[in-house]
N, C-alpha and C positions, 0 to 999 in steps of 0.2 A: 503494498499499499504506499509506505513511503517514496519507494523508488517510483511509483505511479504518478506521484502527488508531484514529485520533484520534475519529473520528465513534464508533465503537464505546466507545470507555471514556467520552465525556462523555453519552452515551445512557444509561452504567449507572449514573453519576454521578446522574443526571436522574431513573430509574426508583428508586434508593434514596433519593433526598430526597422524591420523591413520595408514597412507598409506607411512609416512614417514619411512624410514632405519631403523631407531632408534628407533622406537616404542616399538618393543620386551623388548630391555633392558630398556628402562624408565617405561615400564608396570613391570618388574619382580622388579624393584629398587622402586617404588613410588607406584604402586596398585598392590601390593600383595594382593591377598584374603587370604592368608592362616597366614600371618604375620596381617593381619587387623584385623580377628577374632581373634586372639592369644593376641593381644595386649590390644583388647576393656574393657576385665575387668579392668585392670591397668588405661586405660584411663578413665574410669566412674570414679573410687576410686579418680583420680587427679581432676575429673570434681566438685568433691562434695566441695573439698577442695577451688576450685577456687570461686565456687559459695556462700561457706563460706565468703570469704575475702572478695569479692564483695558486698554482701547485708551486712556484719555488718560494713564496710567501709563507704558505702555510706551516711547513715545517717548522722554519724558524720561528714562527710566533709561539707554536708549541713550547720549542727549546727556551724561549726567553721567559714565557707567560709560567712556565714552571717555576724556572729560577725566580721569579718574582715571589710566587707561590710559598716557595720552601723557604724563602729570606725571611720573609713576612711572617712566617710561623717559629723561627729561632726565638728563644727565650732568654738565652744564656747573655748574661749582661756585654759581654766582649762583641756581642753580635750586634748592640744597639744601635752604631753609627749605619751599618747596612740596612737594618729594618728600616730605620728613619728615612735612607735612600730610597728604598722600596717603595715606603708608603708615599713619600712626594711624586717617586713616578707616577705611580697610579693616580692619584690626584690631579697632578699639573697635566700629563696627558690625556684623561679622561675630558678636563676640563675645557681643551683645545678641539673644536671642529677638526675632523681629518683633512677637511680641503683645504685649510689653512697650514697645518702641518704640512702638506704636500707643496704648498705655495712656500714655505718658510726653507725646507730644505731643498726643494728644486731650483729655488734660485738662489738662496744664501749660501749653501754650501759651495757650489761652483763658484761664485763670485768670490770668494776668497781666494782662490789659486791656489790652494794648499797644497805641496809636495806630495806625492803617495797616495793622495786621494784621488777616486774616481771624480771626473769631470762632467760625466754624463747627468743629465737630468732625470734620463728614466730611470738610474739607478737610482737616484735621491727618490724619486717618487715611489719607487718599490719599496724603499729602507722608510719612509715616510707610516705607509702603509702597515709595515712590521711594528714601530715604534707608536704607533696607533693601537693595532688590535693586540698587539701584546701586553697591553695595560687591562684592556677589558676581559681578554682571558686568561692573564694572570688572577684577576678577582673571583673570575668563574674556577680555578683550580684551589683558588686558596679556600671558595668554601665547600668545595669537595674534598679537601685535605682536613677540614675543620670537623665536617661529618662524621669521619671516620671515629670510633668510640676509642676515647686512650686506653681500652683495656686491649685493643690490638697491638697499640705499640710496645705495652708492659708484656702482651704474649710472647711478642717479637724478641724483645730484649731478653727475657727469660729461656729462649732458645737459643742464647748465644748469639743473637746477632748485635750487630753496632747499629749507631746511630743511621747510617749512611745505609747500611743494609736493609733495616728495619723501614726506611722510606721506599726504597728499589722494590723489595720484593713481597711487602705488605702495605703499606700507607698507601702509596702513591697507585698501584693496581686498583685499589678498590675505588680511590678517590675518581680517577678517571671514568670507570666505569659510572659511577653515580652523576655523573655531570657531563656524561657525552651527549645527550641531546642539547641541553645550554649551548656546548661549544660547538655543535653543529649549526646551530642557528647563527653563529658568532661568522662562521665561517660562509655561511649563505649570504650573510652581509655584507664580507670581505669580497665575493665574487661578484657582487654588483658594485662596491664600490670601487673597484678597479678602473672604472669609468673616469675617476676623477682626476688620472693622470693626464688625461687629456686638456686639462684646463692652463696648463703651464707647455702645452705643446711637445712632451714627452714622448709620445706613440701614438699611432692612430690606430685605437682599438674600436670594438664596434661601436660604442656611443657617438665616437668622434667621426668614425667613415660616414655612420649615418647622418650625422650630423652637415658634415660638408656636403653629402650629395642634396640634401634637402633644399639648404639656400642655393646651391646652383638650380635644382630643378623647382623649387618651389612647390615641393609635394611633400607629405608626412609620411608616406608610404614607409621609408626607409626606416622612419624610427618603429614603426610597428613590426618591420621586419627583424632591427635589432632587440626589440623589445621580446619577441617569438625565441629568439635564440636564447636569451637570459633566461626565460621561464625553462627551455630546455636544458639548461644548466643547472636550476636551482630546485627544480620539481623533485629528481631523484635525490638530491640532498635532505629535502623536506620529509620524503616518503621514508629515508633511512632514519632520519631523527625520531621520526613514529615510532618505526619497528622497534631501537632501540630504547624509548622509552617505555614501550609494552614490556619489551624484555625485562626491563630493571622493575616493571610493576610485578610479573609473574616470579622473578626470583623474592622478592621481597615478601610475596604473599605466600609463597612456598617457605621460604623460611621463616617466616610466623608461624606457618600451618606446622613446622617442623617443631617449633618450641613448644 
């Protein structure tokens, strides 16, 4: 019954759109087959850069975020300066919009002409994405680490594991499993924010390729094509996040039943 009602509502909405007086003009401006075919090669080239930025940034963000999370969890007095630096990093970076970080790094660092540092704006735009998202991911991972019961650490130490081994083999695996869905949500956002590198002219990814063609043809179809490919990239991650969340709920329910 629910499926039938959903199909019925969607069908009514579709009929309303297709029979509206302005549909022919909207179709010409946003769903023009000629422009869609013509812009497709440029969009695919931009898709390649989008994927490269995302795939190369994601593992670095995970490593930096995990380091931030671990440092913030250190309670020994000797680690106080490091803990304050990690807190300041998370607070400052999360307070600055990603687009401003890309502008600051993309234009500011190359302008310094420092020896030994890359002068590529594309590299620094990628670096800005890493800096921005590592602060968010670090907080997600910190929440995961804090959710692991202290008895797990105590049990690991009782088995003879040192602090590093306890983190690596006991605490971190449990924490990562618990926060996998929100982590995937952050990476979905990262996938879309790769479009921001275009604001400094660092590379022609999908959005920039669509914008260039749109301004040249005075037609919005290229933007719709780019949006379609973003959806193709993000939907699998969204479904994976849902699957991971469901699996985590099943594990929690099984553990509760065993108790």
